[in-house]
C-alpha positions as CSV (number, residue, x, y, z in Angstrom):
1,M,70.8,68.4,80.1
2,S,72.0,66.7,83.2
3,V,74.2,63.6,83.1
4,A,73.3,60.5,85.1
5,P,76.0,59.8,87.7
6,K,78.1,56.6,87.4
7,S,77.6,54.3,90.3
8,I,81.0,52.7,90.0
9,A,83.1,53.0,93.2
10,A,86.5,54.6,92.8
11,P,89.5,52.3,93.6
12,D,91.6,53.3,96.5
13,Q,94.9,52.7,94.7
14,V,95.7,53.1,91.0
15,A,99.1,52.0,89.5
16,V,101.0,54.7,87.7
17,R,102.0,53.1,84.4
18,R,101.7,56.0,82.0
19,A,102.4,59.7,82.5
20,L,101.9,62.7,80.3
21,L,104.3,65.6,81.1
22,S,103.8,69.1,79.5
23,V,105.3,72.0,81.4
24,S,106.3,75.6,80.7
25,D,108.3,75.8,84.0
26,K,111.0,73.1,83.7
27,T,112.0,73.4,87.3
28,G,112.5,69.9,88.7
29,L,111.3,68.3,85.4
30,I,114.3,66.0,84.8
31,D,114.4,64.7,88.4
32,L,110.7,63.9,88.2
33,A,111.0,62.2,84.8
34,T,114.0,60.3,85.9
35,A,112.2,59.0,89.0
36,L,109.1,58.0,87.0
37,A,111.2,56.3,84.4
38,A,113.1,54.4,87.1
39,R,109.8,52.9,88.1
40,G,109.0,51.8,84.5
41,V,106.5,54.5,83.9
42,E,106.0,55.3,80.2
43,L,106.6,59.0,79.5
44,I,104.6,61.0,77.0
45,S,105.4,64.6,76.4
46,T,105.0,67.6,74.1
47,G,107.3,70.1,72.4
48,G,110.0,71.6,74.5
49,T,109.2,69.3,77.4
50,A,109.8,66.2,75.3
51,K,113.1,67.7,74.0
52,A,114.3,68.4,77.5
53,I,113.4,64.8,78.7
54,A,115.1,63.3,75.6
55,A,118.2,65.4,76.1
56,A,118.5,63.9,79.6
57,G,118.8,60.5,78.0
58,L,115.3,59.3,78.9
59,A,112.9,57.5,76.7
60,V,109.9,59.7,75.8
61,K,107.1,59.4,73.3
62,D,105.9,62.6,71.6
63,V,102.2,63.3,72.0
64,S,101.8,63.2,68.2
65,E,102.6,59.5,68.3
66,V,99.7,59.1,70.7
67,T,97.2,61.2,68.7
68,G,98.5,60.2,65.2
69,F,98.3,63.9,64.4
70,P,101.1,66.5,64.3
71,E,101.2,69.7,66.3
72,I,99.6,72.4,64.1
73,M,98.9,76.1,64.2
74,D,102.2,77.0,65.9
75,G,101.5,74.5,68.7
76,R,98.0,75.9,69.4
77,V,96.6,72.4,68.7
78,K,98.5,69.4,70.0
79,T,96.8,67.8,73.0
80,L,93.2,68.6,72.1
81,H,92.5,65.1,70.8
82,P,90.5,62.0,71.9
83,G,93.8,60.1,72.1
84,V,94.8,62.4,75.0
85,H,91.4,63.3,76.6
86,G,90.1,59.8,76.2
87,G,93.1,58.6,78.2
88,L,92.4,61.2,80.9
89,L,88.6,60.9,81.1
90,G,88.0,57.2,80.6
91,I,86.4,55.4,83.5
92,R,88.5,52.3,83.6
93,D,85.9,50.1,85.4
94,D,83.0,51.1,83.1
95,E,82.5,48.5,80.4
96,G,81.4,51.1,77.8
97,H,84.3,53.3,78.4
98,A,86.8,50.4,78.4
99,A,85.3,49.2,75.1
100,A,85.6,52.6,73.5
101,M,89.2,53.0,74.6
102,A,90.0,49.5,73.2
103,E,88.2,50.2,69.9
104,H,90.0,53.4,69.3
105,G,93.4,52.4,70.6
106,I,93.3,54.9,73.5
107,G,95.7,54.1,76.4
108,A,94.9,55.2,79.9
109,I,97.0,58.1,81.3
110,D,97.5,57.6,85.1
111,L,99.5,60.7,85.9
112,L,99.2,64.2,84.3
113,V,101.9,66.8,85.0
114,V,101.1,70.2,83.5
115,N,102.0,73.8,84.4
116,L,100.5,76.5,82.3
117,Y,101.8,79.1,79.9
118,P,103.2,82.1,81.9
119,F,100.4,84.5,81.3
120,Q,100.7,86.6,84.4
121,E,104.5,86.9,84.0
122,T,103.9,87.9,80.4
123,I,101.5,90.7,81.1
124,A,103.8,92.0,83.8
125,R,106.7,92.1,81.3
126,T,104.9,93.5,78.2
127,G,101.7,95.4,77.3
128,D,101.6,93.9,73.8
129,W,98.1,92.5,73.2
130,A,99.2,89.8,70.7
131,T,101.9,88.5,73.0
132,A,99.6,88.3,75.9
133,I,96.9,86.4,73.9
134,E,99.5,83.8,72.7
135,N,100.4,83.2,76.3
136,I,96.8,82.1,77.2
137,D,97.0,78.4,77.7
138,I,94.2,76.3,76.2
139,G,95.3,72.7,76.0
140,G,96.9,72.8,79.5
141,P,93.7,73.9,81.4
142,A,91.6,71.4,79.3
143,M,93.8,68.5,80.3
144,I,94.0,69.6,83.9
145,R,90.2,69.9,84.2
146,A,89.8,66.5,82.5
147,A,92.2,64.7,84.8
148,A,90.8,66.4,87.9
149,K,87.3,65.4,87.0
150,N,88.5,61.8,86.6
151,H,90.5,61.9,89.8
152,A,89.0,58.5,90.6
153,Y,91.7,57.1,88.3
154,V,94.1,60.0,87.4
155,A,96.5,62.0,89.5
156,V,97.1,65.5,88.3
157,V,100.1,67.7,89.2
158,V,100.1,71.4,88.4
159,D,103.0,72.8,90.3
160,P,106.7,71.9,90.6
161,A,106.3,72.4,94.4
162,Q,104.1,69.2,94.4
163,Y,106.7,66.9,92.7
164,A,108.5,65.7,95.8
165,D,105.4,64.9,97.8
166,V,103.8,63.1,94.8
167,L,106.9,61.0,94.1
168,A,107.1,60.2,97.8
169,A,103.5,59.0,97.8
170,I,104.0,56.9,94.7
171,E,107.1,55.4,96.3
172,A,105.3,54.7,99.5
173,G,102.4,53.1,97.6
174,G,104.6,50.8,95.7
175,G,104.1,52.6,92.4
176,T,100.4,53.6,93.1
177,T,98.5,56.7,94.1
178,T,95.8,56.7,96.7
179,L,92.3,58.1,96.2
180,R,92.8,60.6,99.0
181,L,95.9,61.9,97.2
182,R,94.1,62.1,93.9
183,K,91.3,64.1,95.5
184,K,93.7,66.6,97.1
185,L,95.5,67.0,93.8
186,A,92.2,67.6,92.0
187,L,91.4,70.3,94.5
188,A,94.7,72.0,93.8
189,A,94.2,71.6,90.0
190,Y,90.8,73.3,89.9
191,G,92.1,76.1,92.1
192,R,95.0,76.5,89.7
193,T,92.8,76.8,86.6
194,A,90.4,79.1,88.4
195,T,93.2,81.4,89.4
196,Y,94.6,81.3,85.9
197,D,91.2,82.1,84.3
198,A,90.7,84.9,86.8
199,A,94.0,86.5,85.8
200,V,93.0,86.4,82.1
201,S,89.5,87.8,82.6
202,N,90.7,90.6,84.9
203,W,93.4,91.5,82.4
204,L,90.8,91.6,79.6
205,A,88.6,93.8,81.8
206,D,91.5,96.2,82.4
207,Q,92.4,96.3,78.7
208,L,88.9,97.0,77.6
209,G,88.3,99.6,80.3
210,E,85.4,97.6,81.8
211,P,85.3,98.3,85.5
212,N,82.3,96.1,86.2
213,P,82.3,92.9,84.1
214,R,79.3,90.7,84.4
215,Y,81.4,88.0,86.1
216,R,84.3,88.9,88.3
217,A,86.8,86.2,89.5
218,I,89.4,86.6,92.2
219,G,92.2,84.1,92.4
220,G,95.3,83.7,94.5
221,E,98.2,81.4,95.4
222,L,98.8,80.3,98.9
223,V,101.7,82.0,100.6
224,E,101.3,80.5,104.0
225,V,98.7,79.1,106.4
226,M,98.5,81.2,109.6
227,R,98.1,80.1,113.2
228,Y,94.8,82.1,113.3
229,G,93.0,85.1,111.9
230,E,92.0,88.3,113.6
231,N,91.1,86.3,116.6
232,P,92.4,82.8,117.8
233,H,89.1,81.0,117.0
234,Q,89.3,82.1,113.3
235,L,91.1,80.2,110.6
236,A,93.2,82.2,108.2
237,A,95.7,82.0,105.3
238,F,97.7,84.5,103.2
239,Y,97.2,84.4,99.4
240,R,99.1,86.2,96.6
241,T,97.3,87.5,93.6
242,G,98.9,88.2,90.3
243,E,99.1,92.0,90.9
244,K,102.6,93.2,90.8
245,R,102.5,95.8,93.5
246,F,105.4,96.4,96.0
247,G,104.5,95.6,99.5
248,V,103.9,92.6,101.8
249,T,103.6,90.1,99.0
250,T,106.9,91.2,97.4
251,A,108.8,91.6,100.7
252,V,111.6,89.4,101.8
253,Q,111.4,88.8,105.6
254,L,115.0,88.8,107.0
255,Q,114.2,87.7,110.5
256,G,111.6,87.3,113.2
257,K,108.5,85.2,113.8
258,T,106.0,84.4,111.0
259,L,103.7,87.3,110.3
260,S,100.2,87.0,111.7
261,Y,97.0,88.0,110.0
262,N,96.9,91.3,111.9
263,N,100.6,91.9,111.2
264,I,100.1,91.6,107.4
265,N,96.9,93.8,107.5
266,D,98.7,96.5,109.5
267,T,101.9,96.3,107.5
268,D,100.1,96.7,104.2
269,A,98.3,99.8,105.6
270,A,101.5,101.3,106.8
271,Y,103.4,100.8,103.5
272,E,100.6,102.1,101.4
273,L,100.5,105.2,103.5
274,V,104.2,105.9,103.5
275,A,104.3,105.4,99.7
276,E,102.3,108.7,99.5
277,F,105.6,110.5,100.1
278,D,108.0,110.6,97.2
279,P,111.4,109.4,98.5
280,K,113.1,111.7,96.0
281,R,111.6,114.7,97.7
282,T,111.7,113.7,101.4
283,A,112.3,110.9,103.9
284,A,109.0,109.8,105.5
285,V,108.0,107.4,108.3
286,A,104.6,106.0,109.2
287,I,103.8,104.2,112.5
288,I,100.6,102.1,112.3
289,K,98.5,100.4,115.0
290,H,95.4,98.4,114.1
291,A,95.5,99.7,110.5
292,N,95.4,103.3,111.6
293,P,98.4,105.7,111.8
294,C,99.4,106.9,115.2
295,G,102.2,109.0,113.8
296,V,103.4,110.1,110.3
297,A,106.2,112.6,109.5
298,E,108.6,113.7,106.9
299,A,112.1,115.1,107.3
300,K,115.5,115.3,105.7
301,T,116.5,112.0,107.3
302,L,114.6,108.8,108.3
303,K,115.8,109.2,111.9
304,D,114.3,112.7,112.2
305,A,111.1,111.6,110.5
306,Y,110.8,108.7,112.8
307,L,111.3,110.8,115.9
308,K,108.7,113.4,114.7
309,A,106.2,110.6,114.0
310,L,106.8,109.0,117.3
311,A,106.1,112.2,119.2
312,C,102.5,112.3,117.9
313,D,101.5,109.3,120.0
314,P,104.4,107.5,121.7
315,V,102.0,105.4,123.8
316,S,100.1,103.9,120.8
317,A,103.4,103.4,118.9
318,F,104.4,100.6,121.3
319,G,104.0,97.3,119.5
320,G,103.2,99.0,116.2
321,I,104.3,98.8,112.6
322,V,107.0,101.1,111.2
323,A,107.1,101.8,107.5
324,L,109.8,103.9,105.7
325,N,109.9,105.2,102.2
326,R,113.7,105.0,101.8
327,T,116.4,102.4,102.5
328,L,116.6,101.8,106.3
329,D,119.9,103.2,107.5
330,A,121.7,102.6,110.8
331,E,120.7,105.9,112.4
332,A,117.0,105.2,111.9
333,A,117.4,101.6,112.9
334,E,119.0,102.5,116.2
335,E,116.0,104.7,117.1
336,I,113.3,102.3,116.0
337,V,114.7,99.4,118.1
338,K,114.6,101.5,121.3
339,I,110.9,100.6,121.8
340,F,109.0,97.4,121.1
341,T,108.1,97.2,117.4
342,E,106.3,94.3,115.7
343,V,107.4,95.0,112.1
344,I,109.7,97.3,110.1
345,I,109.0,97.5,106.3
346,A,111.2,99.5,103.9
347,P,112.2,99.2,100.2
348,D,115.7,98.1,101.4
349,A,118.1,98.3,104.3
350,T,121.9,98.8,104.7
351,D,124.0,96.1,106.1
352,E,124.6,98.2,109.2
353,A,120.8,98.6,109.7
354,K,120.3,94.9,109.2
355,A,122.8,94.1,111.9
356,I,121.2,96.5,114.4
357,V,117.7,95.0,113.8
358,A,119.1,91.5,114.0
359,A,119.8,92.0,117.7
360,K,116.1,92.1,118.3
361,K,115.2,88.5,117.3
362,N,111.4,89.0,117.5
363,L,111.4,92.1,115.4
364,R,110.4,91.3,111.8
365,L,112.3,93.2,109.1
366,L,110.7,93.2,105.6
367,L,112.4,94.5,102.5
368,A,109.7,95.1,99.8
369,G,112.1,95.9,96.9
370,G,110.3,99.2,96.0
371,L,107.3,101.4,96.8
372,P,103.8,101.0,95.5
373,K,102.5,103.8,93.3
374,P,99.7,105.7,95.1
375,A,98.1,106.8,91.8
376,E,97.9,103.3,90.4
377,M,94.3,102.0,90.2
378,G,94.2,98.3,90.9
379,L,91.3,96.5,92.5
380,T,90.2,96.1,96.1
381,V,87.7,93.5,97.3
382,K,85.6,93.2,100.5
383,T,83.4,90.2,101.2
384,V,79.8,90.5,102.3
385,A,77.2,87.8,103.0
386,G,76.8,85.9,99.8
387,G,79.0,88.1,97.7
388,F,81.7,90.7,97.6
389,L,82.2,94.3,96.8
390,A,84.9,95.3,94.2
391,Q,86.2,98.7,93.5
392,T,89.2,100.5,92.2
393,R,91.9,101.4,94.7
394,D,91.6,104.9,96.1
395,Y,94.1,106.2,93.6
396,G,93.4,109.9,94.1
397,T,96.3,112.0,95.4
398,V,96.6,115.6,96.5
399,D,99.1,116.2,93.8
400,D,96.3,115.9,91.2
401,I,94.1,118.4,93.0
402,D,93.8,122.2,92.4
403,L,92.9,123.5,95.8
404,E,90.0,125.9,95.9
405,V,90.4,128.4,98.8
406,K,86.9,129.2,100.1
407,T,87.8,131.7,102.9
408,R,88.8,135.3,102.9
409,R,92.2,134.5,104.4
410,Q,94.6,132.6,102.1
411,P,96.8,129.9,103.5
412,T,100.5,130.7,103.9
413,G,103.1,128.7,102.1
414,N,103.9,126.6,105.2
415,E,100.2,126.0,105.8
416,E,99.8,124.8,102.2
417,K,102.6,122.3,102.6
418,D,101.1,121.0,105.8
419,M,97.6,120.9,104.3
420,A,98.9,118.7,101.5
421,F,100.7,116.5,104.0
422,A,97.6,116.2,106.1
423,F,95.4,115.2,103.1
424,R,97.9,112.5,102.2
425,V,97.6,111.0,105.6
426,V,93.8,111.4,106.1
427,K,93.3,109.2,103.1
428,H,94.7,106.3,105.1
429,V,92.8,106.9,108.4
430,K,89.6,105.0,109.1
431,S,86.5,107.2,108.7
432,N,85.4,109.5,110.1
433,A,88.9,110.9,110.1
434,I,90.5,114.1,111.3
435,V,94.2,114.7,111.1
436,F,96.2,117.6,112.6
437,V,99.6,118.4,111.1
438,K,102.4,120.8,112.0
439,D,105.8,121.2,110.4
440,G,105.5,118.0,108.3
441,A,104.4,115.8,111.1
442,T,101.0,114.6,112.5
443,V,100.3,116.0,115.9
444,G,96.8,114.6,116.4
445,I,94.8,111.8,114.8
446,G,91.1,110.9,115.3
447,A,89.8,107.8,113.6
448,G,86.8,105.6,113.1
449,Q,84.1,107.5,114.9
450,M,80.5,107.7,114.1
451,S,80.7,111.5,114.5
452,R,83.2,113.8,112.9
453,V,83.1,116.0,116.0
454,D,84.1,113.0,118.1
455,S,87.0,112.2,115.8
456,A,88.2,115.8,116.2
457,R,87.9,115.6,119.9
458,I,89.9,112.4,120.1
459,A,92.6,113.9,118.0
460,V,92.8,116.9,120.2
461,S,92.8,114.7,123.4
462,K,95.7,112.6,122.0
463,A,97.6,115.8,121.1
464,T,97.1,117.1,124.6
465,E,98.4,113.9,126.1
466,A,101.4,113.8,123.8
467,A,102.2,117.4,124.7
468,K,102.2,116.6,128.4
469,A,104.5,113.6,127.8
470,A,106.8,116.0,126.1
471,G,106.7,118.4,129.0
472,S,104.5,121.1,127.4
473,D,101.3,122.5,128.7
474,R,100.1,123.6,125.2
475,P,98.5,120.9,122.9
476,L,100.5,120.0,119.8
477,T,97.6,121.1,117.7
478,D,98.3,124.8,118.6
479,G,99.3,126.4,115.3
480,S,98.6,123.3,113.2
481,V,96.5,122.6,110.1
482,A,93.8,120.0,109.9
483,A,92.4,117.7,107.3
484,S,89.0,115.9,107.1
485,D,88.4,112.9,104.9
486,A,84.9,114.1,104.1
487,F,82.9,117.3,104.3
488,F,81.7,118.8,107.6
489,P,77.9,118.3,107.8
490,F,77.7,121.1,110.4
491,A,80.0,123.8,111.6
492,D,80.6,122.2,115.0
493,G,83.3,119.9,113.7
494,L,85.2,122.9,112.3
495,E,84.7,124.8,115.5
496,T,86.3,122.0,117.5
497,I,89.3,122.1,115.2
498,V,89.6,125.9,115.6
499,A,89.3,125.6,119.3
500,A,92.3,123.2,119.3
501,G,94.5,126.0,117.7
502,A,94.4,125.0,114.0
503,T,95.0,127.9,111.6
504,A,94.0,126.2,108.3
505,V,91.7,123.4,107.2
506,I,91.6,121.2,104.1
507,Q,88.5,119.2,103.3
508,P,86.6,117.8,100.3
509,G,83.6,120.2,100.6
510,G,80.2,119.3,99.1
511,S,77.9,119.6,102.2
512,M,74.5,121.3,102.0
513,R,75.8,123.6,104.7
514,D,79.2,124.4,103.2
515,N,78.3,128.1,103.4
516,E,77.7,127.8,107.2
517,V,81.1,126.1,107.6
518,I,82.9,128.7,105.4
519,E,81.2,131.5,107.4
520,A,82.5,129.9,110.7
521,A,86.0,129.7,109.2
522,D,85.9,133.3,108.2
523,K,84.6,134.3,111.7
524,A,87.5,132.4,113.2
525,G,90.0,134.0,110.8
526,I,91.4,130.7,109.5
527,A,92.1,129.6,106.0
528,M,90.1,126.7,104.4
529,A,90.5,125.0,101.1
530,F,88.2,122.4,99.3
531,T,89.7,119.5,97.4
532,G,86.5,118.1,95.8
533,M,87.8,114.6,96.6
534,R,86.6,112.5,99.4
535,H,88.7,109.8,101.1
536,F,86.3,107.5,103.0
537,R,88.1,104.4,104.4
538,H,85.9,101.9,106.2
């Protein structure tokens, strides 16, 4: 049943005479309460918040005095009462509302300050079901939504970061809030409860093993507003979800300009790729340009890995993103800063490395604090007109695959190592993707083509150019192995790879013409293995 709208105009200014404060995060609480009390605002509070305010020597009324009812059920029920919600929802200029408030002794609440139970922090800390459930806030969101709905009269604050601005506005208004401020606070409030509910619903879906719930919500907290998006005419902002995954969102930026939309997109791609290489096993470096790798390598040291990665495509590496799987050291830093680089991201950096990078003031250095886990599922989202696509992250790794050799010739031990390397990389290259690898380094990468043959040709062309730059007349692909992100629909793609000098190929298999491709591989005398796992990346 629809409700007829009230025709009462909202006042521009509303005096703040009574405030209800109930917060889990006590940051800035006492300063806020002190400032409000100094203006003669009556303070109402709950539980630990009331105790903290009282301990600071401020007068505070417990919410049970307002409701005439004690907190019960271990605090589950304390603010869910007409004495609270009537004070938040009452339309002050409506005669019927005013009469009901007077009849039942309900006082108006002009300011609500609530931040919610730390649900996301709790599930990050423990997997205990009962503990997580107890940290789902009920009274807080109910009050926030009530106050936000009645923003014509009530100001609602949901984040300690808002305290200073709200106090400044009240001071500037002579103890009042403006309608514009209350509307902006209502916007933030509904965004906060939506994000909170999204975290709860997504956690429940994960816990129940439900990959496709009927309703899927995605929520985030603003990290920063950007100058523009992919292009200058597009508006953009960076939001942080509740997922605890090492990367751009966890990184501390030590220096350099603010990251752009494209910087963040490319840096994320670079760090996810380099995380495929276990730092306990090897040092690894990935150089990314426009979300595609232009060079990836592993070695005993980060310096050697960087130089090997750079050799794959030194032209495209200019102005790229460099990701490392170990703590950035001075030797690697000295090499990286020799050419223009937009961003360096690593789990950490030595003091010597930080000092070297600091000399390049426009170079951003991000320390992520750890590496993301390639095999961790998570959720990825892509918008389409009128909706979005949601899927689990591509968590498949070559470590979980039993390679099935399909050719008469078996790969050598070195070829097997390079095949595994190539398949780690091809997972992070835009489809159609072909990657050539030799001695633990990419030597040719073809990405994002409509034809797999074209991707192979581009990879060979780049390898030939890189060889010339290194003073060699033989393409770097000579004696390499190659990986394809999906099956070869025809033998021509494989033949292009063989012509480039590859001696082994790793691919998912699954084509109607697999037998033709295997026959072509046998005819060429190369080894070929199937993984049974496709890595499309669009």
